[in-house]
N, C-alpha and C positions, 0 to 999 in steps of 0.2 A: 504494500499499500502506498509507503514511502516515497519509491520511485514512482509511482502515479501521480503523486503529488509535487514531486521536485519537476516531473516531468513537466506537469502543468507550468510550472514558476518558468522553467525557460522557454515553454512559450511566450507565456507574458512578458519576459526581459526583453524579448527580439522587440516586439511594439516598442523598443524605445530608441531604435536604433538609428541614426542620424541625429539626435536630439542631445544626447547624454553626454559627450567627449567635452572632457578629457575623463570624466567620470565612470564606471562599468556598466552592463545592464544589466540590471538587478530587475526579478519578477519576485511576488511575495504572497501567498497561500495560508490563511489560517483556516483550520479545519477543526471542530467539534462534531465529536457522535459521528463524524464519518460524512459530518456535512460544510461545507463550506460557509464558513461566516462571513468571510474578507477575503478581498486582493487588494494585487495593486502592481504598478514599475513605477521603474523609475524613469518621468519623463524629458528630461528637462536637467540641464547640470546648472547648480542652484537652487532647484526646486525638492521638493521634499521625494525623501527617497521613497522604493518599495515597500518597507516596512511600515513606514509614517502613514501611506494610504490604504493599505490594509488595515492596521490598527482604526484608524478610524471608521473606515465600513465595520468593523464587528464590533466595536463600540463595547459595551458589557459581555458580550458573548464571547472575548477574546479571555477571561478569566479562566483560566484550568485548559485552555484549549492549544492546540501543534500551530508552532508558527513555521511554515513552510518558506526557507529565501536560499537562491542558487550562490550566492557570497556571504562570509563572512558579515555579520552587521557592525559595521562603525561604532567605534569607541572611543572620538574624540569629537570635539568641539571644531567643525569647519564654519563654508557657508551655512548650515544647518547644523541644529545638535546631536548629540549621539543616539542612534537608534534603539543602543542596547541599554539605554536608561528607558527607554519611551516602552519597551517591551516589557520591562523587570515591571514600572509600574503598572502596565494593563493587565498583572497578574497572567503572565502565558507560562504554562504548565511544563512545555517544552519545547525544543527548537531544532528542529533538522536541518544540517547547513552543508550545498553542495561541494563546496571546496575553499579554503582558507583565503583571505586575503591578503595577497604579497602586498600590500601597502604598507611599509615600516610601521607608522604610525597604527596601524590593527595588531595584521601578522600574527594571530591565537590571543592577542588578547580582549579581543571581542566575546570570544567564548568562555576565557577565565572569567571576566565579568558576569556574563549568564551562570555559569558554572557558580560563581562563589554568593548570589542570589538565593540557590537553592534549584534554580531551572537545570532541565536532564539536559542536555546538547549531545545530539548525534550528528557526528561528521561524515563526509566522502560520498554521498547517495547522486548519482550523474556525476561522479567528479570530472570523470574524461570531457561529458559534454558540457559541463560546467565550463570549464579552460577551454575546451573550443571558444563557446559562445565569447568569454571574453578576452580572446589571444591578444587581441590589440593592446587593452588596458594592462596584459600584465606585462607583455614588452614593452611598455612606455613608461609606468611605473618602475619597474625592475632596471630600465639602462637608459631611460631617459632619453630614449631616438626613438621616432615612428616605428610602426608597424610596416612593413612593406611587404605589398600585395602584387607580385607582377602574374598581369593580365596580357595574354596575345592571342590573337586571332588570325587562324592559320589556315592552311589547306591540308588535303592528308600528307601530302608529300611535304610537311615544313616552311612552305613560303605563303609571307604574308600581303604580299603584291605581284603582277608581272613587271617583265622585263625594265618600261617605261613609271612604275611608280602607281599605276591605275589601283588602287584596292577595294573600290566600292562595287558591289559590296563581297568581302570575303564569306559571311558568313548572314544566315538569314535573321529575318525581321523578331523572332524570337527573342536569341543570343544577343542580337544588339539593344532588347529591351531588357533585359535582368543587367548586362553591365552598366546602361543606367541607375539603374537600380541600386547598383553594388557602390556607382557612384556617389550615391545620395548619401550612404552613412559613411563614406569616408573624409578624411580632412582634406587632403590635398589630392591632387593628380599631376602627375611628372610626365615630360616628356623633353626629349632635343631637339635642338635646333633644325636637325634633319628633318624630325615630324612636322615641324611648324613650316619651313621652308616649301616643302613637296606639299604638304596639304591645307595649311591655313586653317588648322582648325580651332572650334569658339572653346571646346573642352570644356563643356557646361552640362550640365544635367538638366534632361528635356523627356518627360515634363518634369518642372521640378514640385514637388510633393508637400503640401499645405507644411508650411510652419519652418522647414528645410532650409538649409542656406546653402548658397554654390559653395563649391569644395575651393578651396584655395590655388589658384594653375602656378605651377612651379615648371619654368622654363629653362636648360641648363643651355646655354649660349657661351662658352668658354672665350671666342673670338669675338663674339658683338656681334655676328652675321645676319642678325634677323631686321629686317625694317621696321621703323616703328607702325605701321600702319598695319602689321599684322593683325587679325584678330583679337588675340589674345589678349594685345595691350591696348583695345580700344574698346571694347563691348563690356558696357557698365556692368549690361544683366548676369555678366560672369563673375561679379566681384572682383575678391584681390586678385594679382599678380605677382609671382614674386621675379624676377628678369635674375637668373643667377648667372653672373659673367666673370671670365681669369681678370687677375688682377691687371691692369694696364690699358684695358681693352678701353677701344669708344665706341661707346653706345648712342643712337639718336633716341634724345629723351622727348619728342615731340609727339607722342604720344597722348592719347585724350582719356585715357581710362586707367583704373584705381592700379597701379602700381608701384612696385618697390624694385630699385635696383641693391640686388645683393654682387658683393666685388666677394670671389675668394681671395686668399691669404696667396695663393702662387698663381702664375700666367692659364695653369690648365685647374680645373674643378678638383682639387679634393673631396672623395664622396663621404670619404669619413667625417672629417670637416664637416659637410651638408648637413648630413643625418644630426650628427649635434646638435648644428646650428637651426634645424627646424623642429627639434624636440626641446630646445630654448624657447622656442616662439610657441611653445602649446600646441603643434601640429603632433599627433600621436598616429597616423596612418597617414599610407600612401599609395594613390593607386598608381605604380608604372607601368606607363602606356606607350613607352617611347621606343624606339624602334630598336634594329639590331646593336647598330652600338652601344645605347646607351644601357640594352638590356646587358653584352655580356661584361661593361664594364662595374653593373653593379654583382653578375653573379658573382665574376672573378673578387672583388672587393668582400663575398660573401653577404651581403647588404639584401637580400632576396628573403624572406621569412616563408611565403607562400609563393604555389604559383598555381595561374587559373586561365589552361588553354581550353579555347573553343575551337574545332576542330570540324571544316565543311568538310561535305564528301567530295570535292575537287581535285584534282590534278592540275596542276599549273606546269612542274617543268623543271628542267635544270635553268632554263633562265628568267625564273624567277625572284625575286628581294626574299633571302632565307628571314629566319624570325629569329634567328639568333646570332651576332659574329662571331668571329674567331675566338674560340676560348686555348687553343694551343695544344688540344690531345693528341698524342701522340699513338697511343696504346687505347683500348677497349680498357684496360683491364683499371685506366686511371681516372676513367670517365665516373665526375658524382652518381650516387643512385638516391632517385627519390625513394619516399617513403610516406606512408600511410595516405596511400592512391584511393581515390574515390570519382567514380565515372558514373554519369549520367546522360541522361538526353534531354536537348534542348529543343524542339521543333525537330528539325532534321539534322541538325548538326549535336556533337559528342564534348560535353564538358567533362576534363581531366584539373581536378585538384589533390594537390601534394604538394609537402614540404621539403627542402634543402637537407640533405644527411647530417648539415651543421643547425638545426636548429634541433634542439631538444624538446621534445614531444612530454 
């Protein structure tokens, strides 16, 4: 029965996608005598936590009830009071938790507070699913760097475009719509100068769900080659753009959009410096949509946390543009093996999700 209610928590938590960053996704269910008496989820950073919504809904029925939550309740004063205090005041008899909060301000102390108040605590129900749901939060809170999801759409033979660069469209409408939904709950979209010069994309979420904001557009342009007339520098509907250039590069700043120019400390862009800097700016997640050169650079730097490939039932041939640039592999035995692979269909296309072997699951 614990598993059933925790799965319900996880479904509730997903409803907060796109609104809680940099906070985690959390759902909460309060059950008494086998009946749900209150539930809620964290909707927006700075707003009430999931436990608070659920306790408000339960009212007096919370006394001696069981509270289910996918992440350990917070126990410190931030923008909101500690959830542990609210749980104790409500008279909850038992708390079931999916996973420990990796935030060092909590990290087991929330459980300790509940237990010291005489509340029975059960840990680790649906723990793998709870960690998967909050993989962005876990990466950011532990390393202060954004979680990087590499998304690519390619043919079965690994090509993203024909020889002249035409890539519209490799995959079908269902896959493209899913990508926009993914964009909507991540903080930033990152591409290189080649993608902008070739496609002149907007890099926006279309349509943008109610209550969501456009992700930050991050463009890597070491030599400052992109003209100021590019759509990513002028479309106010797209929100903020960070134009990352090499030290000493000259850029045309006659754009009309919300753009900030970020100079790398070196003539070339150091990716380790970049992700640290973006993390310091509060960007918790990135959708890497760059071409083969950018993708290869992130891969070689081991800065990709997850891979999401959409494979179209098409064959382009040797003259097409490959999805990934040169990695310098000379032996098959030395090639990195992906792990935790999931495969599903999206319309007529196939989506493969997996993690590089340097990611600890």
